[in-house]
C-alpha positions in Angstrom: 280.0 255.1 -5.2 278.7 257.7 -7.8 282.4 258.2 -9.0 282.9 254.5 -9.8 279.6 254.6 -11.8 280.7 257.8 -13.7 284.1 256.0 -14.4 282.3 252.7 -15.4 280.1 254.8 -17.7 283.0 256.5 -19.4 284.7 253.2 -20.0 281.6 251.9 -21.6 281.4 255.1 -23.8 284.4 253.5 -25.8 287.5 255.1 -27.0 289.8 257.3 -25.1 291.8 260.2 -26.9 295.0 258.3 -26.4 294.1 255.5 -28.9 292.5 258.1 -31.1 295.7 259.8 -31.3 297.5 256.7 -32.6 295.7 256.8 -35.9 297.7 259.3 -37.8 295.7 262.2 -39.1 292.5 261.2 -37.3 290.8 262.7 -34.4 288.2 261.6 -31.7 285.1 263.8 -32.2 283.2 262.1 -29.7 280.2 262.9 -31.9 277.0 260.4 -32.0 275.5 259.7 -35.4 273.1 262.6 -35.3 276.0 264.9 -35.7 278.1 262.9 -38.0 277.7 264.0 -41.6 278.9 262.3 -44.8 281.8 264.9 -45.1 283.3 263.7 -42.0 285.6 260.9 -42.9 288.8 260.0 -41.3 287.4 260.5 -37.9 286.4 258.3 -35.0 282.9 258.7 -33.7 280.2 257.2 -31.7 277.6 255.6 -34.0 274.1 254.0 -33.4 274.4 250.2 -33.9 271.1 250.3 -35.3 272.5 252.5 -38.2 275.5 250.0 -39.1 275.1 247.4 -41.9 277.1 244.1 -41.8 279.8 243.8 -44.4 278.6 241.9 -47.4 282.5 241.1 -48.2 283.0 239.5 -44.6 285.3 236.5 -45.4 284.4 234.8 -42.0 281.6 232.1 -42.6 281.4 231.2 -38.6 281.4 233.1 -35.4 281.9 231.0 -32.3 278.9 231.9 -30.2 280.7 231.0 -26.8 283.3 233.4 -27.8 281.1 236.3 -28.6 279.4 235.7 -25.3 282.8 236.1 -23.7 283.5 239.2 -25.6 280.1 240.6 -24.8 280.7 240.2 -21.0 284.3 241.9 -21.4 282.6 244.8 -23.2 280.0 245.2 -20.4 282.9 245.7 -18.1 285.6 247.5 -20.2 283.7 248.8 -23.0 284.9 248.8 -26.7 288.7 249.1 -26.5 289.5 249.2 -30.2 286.9 251.0 -32.6 285.4 249.0 -35.6 286.1 250.5 -39.0 283.0 251.6 -41.2 282.3 253.6 -44.4 279.5 256.0 -44.7 276.9 255.2 -47.2 274.5 258.2 -46.4 274.0 260.6 -43.8 272.5 258.0 -41.3 273.8 254.7 -42.9 277.0 253.1 -42.4 278.6 249.8 -43.4 281.2 247.7 -41.5 284.7 247.2 -43.2 286.1 245.5 -40.1 285.4 244.4 -36.7 282.3 242.4 -37.2 283.1 240.2 -33.9 283.2 243.4 -31.8 280.1 244.7 -33.5 278.2 241.5 -32.8 279.4 241.1 -29.3 278.4 244.8 -28.5 275.0 244.0 -29.6 274.8 241.0 -27.4 276.0 243.2 -24.5 273.1 245.7 -25.1 275.1 248.9 -26.4 273.2 251.2 -28.3 276.2 252.9 -29.9 279.7 251.9 -30.8 283.0 253.8 -31.3 283.8 253.5 -35.0 286.6 254.8 -37.4 284.9 256.3 -40.4 286.8 256.0 -43.8 286.0 256.4 -47.3 286.2 253.2 -49.5 284.6 251.9 -52.7 283.4 248.4 -53.0 286.6 247.0 -54.1 288.4 248.8 -51.4 285.9 247.5 -48.8 286.6 243.8 -50.1 290.3 244.2 -49.8 290.4 246.0 -46.5 288.0 243.4 -45.0 290.0 240.4 -46.3 293.5 241.7 -45.3 292.3 242.8 -41.9 290.7 239.5 -41.1 293.9 237.6 -42.4 296.2 239.6 -40.4 294.4 239.0 -37.1 295.0 235.2 -37.8 291.8 234.2 -36.4 290.4 232.4 -39.6 290.7 228.9 -40.4 292.8 227.6 -43.2 290.0 227.2 -45.9 288.9 230.8 -45.1 292.2 232.0 -45.4 292.5 230.2 -48.7 289.3 231.5 -50.0 290.3 235.1 -48.9 293.5 234.8 -50.7 291.6 233.6 -53.8 289.1 236.4 -53.8 292.0 239.0 -53.2 293.6 237.5 -56.4 290.4 237.3 -58.5 288.1 240.1 -57.2 290.9 242.7 -56.5 293.1 241.8 -59.5 296.2 241.1 -57.5 299.1 239.0 -58.6 300.4 236.6 -56.1 303.8 238.5 -55.5 301.3 241.7 -54.7 299.1 239.5 -52.4 302.0 238.2 -50.5 303.2 241.8 -49.8 299.6 243.2 -48.8 299.1 240.4 -46.2 302.9 240.1 -45.1 303.3 236.5 -46.2 305.8 234.7 -48.5 304.8 233.8 -51.8 305.1 230.0 -51.1 302.9 230.4 -47.9 300.2 231.9 -50.2 300.5 229.2 -52.7 300.3 226.5 -50.1 297.0 227.8 -48.7 295.5 228.3 -52.4 296.3 224.6 -53.3 293.9 223.6 -50.3 291.0 224.7 -52.5 292.1 221.9 -55.1 291.1 219.4 -52.3 287.7 217.6 -52.5 284.9 219.2 -50.3 285.0 216.5 -47.6 288.4 217.1 -46.9 288.0 220.9 -47.0 285.4 220.8 -44.6 287.2 218.6 -42.1 290.1 221.0 -42.5 287.7 223.9 -41.7 286.2 222.2 -38.7 289.5 221.3 -37.5 289.1 217.5 -37.9 292.5 217.5 -39.5 295.2 219.8 -39.5 296.8 222.1 -42.3 299.8 219.5 -42.2 297.5 216.5 -43.0 295.9 218.6 -45.6 299.3 219.5 -47.2 300.1 215.9 -47.2 296.8 214.7 -48.8 297.1 217.3 -51.9 300.2 215.3 -53.0 298.0 212.4 -53.9 297.3 212.4 -57.8 293.6 211.3 -57.6 290.9 212.4 -55.8 289.7 208.6 -54.9 292.9 208.0 -53.3 292.9 211.4 -51.4 289.6 210.3 -50.0 290.7 206.9 -49.0 293.6 208.2 -47.2 291.6 210.9 -45.4 289.1 208.4 -44.2 292.0 206.2 -42.8 293.4 209.6 -41.1 290.1 210.3 -39.6 289.5 206.6 -38.4 292.8 205.9 -37.1 293.6 209.7 -35.9 297.0 209.2 -37.8 299.6 212.1 -37.2 300.8 214.2 -40.0 304.1 212.2 -40.0 302.2 208.9 -40.6 300.0 210.5 -43.4 303.4 211.8 -45.0 304.7 208.2 -45.0 301.5 206.9 -46.4 301.5 209.4 -49.2 305.3 208.5 -50.1 304.3 204.7 -50.0 301.7 205.4 -52.7 303.8 207.5 -54.9 306.6 204.8 -54.6 304.3 202.0 -55.4 303.1 203.8 -58.4 306.7 204.2 -59.7 307.4 200.4 -59.2 305.5 199.1 -62.3 307.2 201.7 -64.5 310.6 200.6 -63.3 309.9 197.0 -63.9 308.7 197.7 -67.3 311.9 199.5 -68.0 313.8 196.5 -66.9 312.0 194.3 -69.2 312.4 196.4 -72.1 316.2 196.7 -71.3 316.3 192.9 -71.9 314.3 193.4 -75.0 316.9 196.0 -76.3 319.7 193.5 -76.0 317.6 191.2 -78.4 317.2 194.3 -80.8 320.9 194.8 -80.9 321.4 191.2 -81.8 318.9 191.4 -84.6 320.6 194.7 -85.6 324.0 193.0 -85.8 322.7 190.0 -88.0 321.0 192.4 -90.5 323.9 194.6 -90.8 326.1 191.7 -91.8 323.5 190.5 -94.2 322.8 193.7 -96.0 326.5 195.1 -95.5 325.2 198.3 -94.1 324.3 199.7 -90.8 320.8 198.6 -90.0 318.8 200.3 -87.3 316.2 198.4 -85.3 313.8 200.5 -82.8 310.9 199.8 -80.7 308.7 201.6 -78.2 307.0 200.4 -74.8 304.2 199.1 -76.8 306.4 196.9 -79.0 305.8 199.0 -82.1 308.8 200.1 -83.9 310.8 200.4 -87.1 313.7 198.9 -89.4 315.9 201.5 -91.1 318.3 200.5 -94.0 320.3 203.3 -95.0 321.9 203.8 -98.5 324.2 206.2 -100.2 323.8 205.6 -103.7 321.5 204.0 -106.4 323.9 201.2 -106.8 323.6 200.3 -103.1 319.7 200.5 -103.1 319.6 198.2 -106.0 322.0 195.8 -104.2 319.6 196.0 -101.1 316.7 195.2 -103.3 318.4 192.2 -104.8 319.0 190.8 -101.3 315.3 191.2 -100.5 314.3 189.6 -103.7 312.4 192.7 -104.7 
């Protein structure tokens, strides 16, 4: 029985040497915070949870409490399988770079120390690593991913091509997420809370005005419309918008025929090619060309000038 307890204690102790060896160039020291100095970076050590600050650049805005409780129960039995990542601020203070779910669950589980990979990073590197680590874990909602992409572009001065390479996504995928941030807040919140899907949002963003976007969004929620149905609604709106333009064009085609008749009559009257033009508002001009002063005088006589 005592052997079983010792085994469980070892599991709770955190990280085995095998996993530590997977991190190239890093070693598992097995030290606690009391023996970890500011010079020991790129190592894995057990650090007191009380000496770890949360990450101010954390892109996740919501942690599911039930999921945290489940993870805490797993940690009580298995310990921390994967270490968190921190940077060292001073000899006794560390700051999370990634692994906040494990950190929060470890606190719930009652752990006093947690295995952590210590690395050196400035504020911009902190932000970039935290954002990319969270994106790659694919447990953010679509709006959190979009906001993370936007922060990487603006705060880390990355271009979209560079961003795609960093997060392992195509540029079109990055662009589709960024476009979500152009949606009105009500729709963004619904997407964040899984009331609508990414497919719904991508269809809604193709609607020209915010008012129409919100109208269709309300209908989507009220009737629980599928993505395909929303896409159909959006196409109908776009086609309806084009119809008046087509009708106006047909009307003006008829008017153009009348203008040609006028041009023909004036050309015969003045003995020179007359041009009559008009725009969609009915405004236009008549051009009477001439090639000599004598021809100009002849035209002026016809006009009784």
